[in-house]
N, C-alpha and C positions, 0 to 999 in steps of 0.2 A: 504493501499501499503505499510506500515512503512517506512522503510528506502528509499523504492524504488522514491519516488516524489523526496526526497529531494538530492538524487544521481544523478538524472537526470538535477534538476534545477541546480544543481551545475557545472557537465560537460557541461551544455548551458554556463551555465556564465562563467565558463574557458574559453571554445571554441569561444564564443564570443571577447574575448582578444588576441585570438592567432591568430585565422584562418586570422580578417581582415588585420593583420602585412602584410600577404603574398599578400592580393585582396589589400591595399590600393589603390594603383598607381591607377590600374585601376578604381576603384571607385569612386576615385575623378576626373579622366578623365572624368566619366559617370554625376557626379550629380555635379561637382563641389567642394570645399573645403571646402564651407556653409552647401553645400546639405548633402556633407559625413558627417560633425561633427555633424550636427543637426540629420539626421539620427542613425548615429552610439551610439548614445550620449540618442535617445529616447530608442531604441535596448537595449542599458546599462543598464537602468532605470526600463527599463519592468522586463530583465531576473531578474535582481536585488530585484526589490520586491518580485519578484516570490522565490527567492532563501531566501528571509527573512521568507515569508510565508511558505514554504515548511520544513524550519527550525522550526518554532513553530510547525507545525501538524507531525513533526518526532515524535519516541519515547523519551521519558525523560528519561533520562540517567545521574542523579546528579553528577557531579563530584565535586562542592563544591557547600554550600549552599550561597542564597541568602541574604547580608545583607543590612539596610536600608543605611547607608553611600556609599554603591556602586552606590546606586541610585543618590547619590548628586555628586559624580564624574562625574557621565554621565551628570549631568546638571550643572556641572560649565564646563568640557571638550566640550562641544558640544556648545555653544555660541562662543568661541576661535575657533572651526573646522570650521566654517560657516564664521567666519571673514577670517581664513587664505585662504578659496578657494575663498572670495570674491577679497581680495585683492593681490595674493598674485600669480596671475598666474597658470601655471601648478604645479609649486613645492606647491605653496599653496595650490591649491586643492590637491594633494597629502599627503601634510603636515595633512590636514583637514580631507581626507579620513583614516589616521593612526592616528589622534589621534582619532576620532568617531570608529573606529575599537578596539582599547586599551582600550578606556572607556567601551566600550560594551562589549569587551572580560571579563573582569574584573566582569561587573554588570548581567553576563550569564553565571551560571556555572555549564550547560547541556552541555553531550556531543555538540548534531548538532551544537549549539551556540557558541561551542568555535573552533570548526571547520571551520565555518563560518565567525566568526571575527578573529580567529588566522590568515586564510588564506587571510582575505582583509587586516588586518596587515599587514603582509608580504607582499603583492603586491604593497601594499602603500607604505611602507618603499623603496623596491626598485626604485619604480617611484620616490622618493621624492629624494634618492641619484641618480637618472638620471637626474632631473629636476635640483639638484643642481648643478651639473656640467655645466649644460646650462645658470645658472645663473638665479639671482632671481630679477625681477623688481617689488618692490611694489606699487600699484597703492589707494592710499587712498584719495578718493574722498567721497565728500558725499553722491552720490547717489548710488556707491559701500556701504558706511558704512549703509545707511537706505536698500539696497537690504538685507543686509546679519543680518539686525536688523528681517527685514518683514520673513525671511527664516526662523530662526531661533525660531519666533513665531510660523509660521506656524505647521515646524516640532512639538514642542511642546505640541501647542492645537490639531491637528489632530492627533498625532501618537496613542490614544487610539480608534481612529475610525480607521484609516488605517491600523496599524499595529495589535491591539488589545492586547496593553498593555498599560499603565498608567505611563510617566516616571516621575511622581510625587513620591517622596518618602513615 
């Protein structure tokens, strides 16, 4: 399929973030706020996972080589990204996605991953700007800190199994 799957996955992921803005109110009315958020989050995660896998299956067009220090950058950025998402509300989530996208953009120098992580970084920075205008309320609680540690450990250890690439330098 060459680039076809990647383009389709990218269109589905981006579409899922544009279309719901038009139908959010009727969906919230039908599903409730919590039901809408759970459904939308699950859909977004599934489409993101498909997009990441499709980027890995796209033809490899190297734009820059991958050096060992780049994986260290990702391994330093990811705990901070997960922590920001866990304690910072929507702005923290967007900051976490921006850190994730930016670090992975540097570490993955092939065309498909540059498109993927470059777009995710840009979208997250836009979301962060919107979130910062609404204000940031940090919620430093032990359960949130423990959750951040557990999520980061899961991402690190499951990365080879789920994504197919080890995050270890």
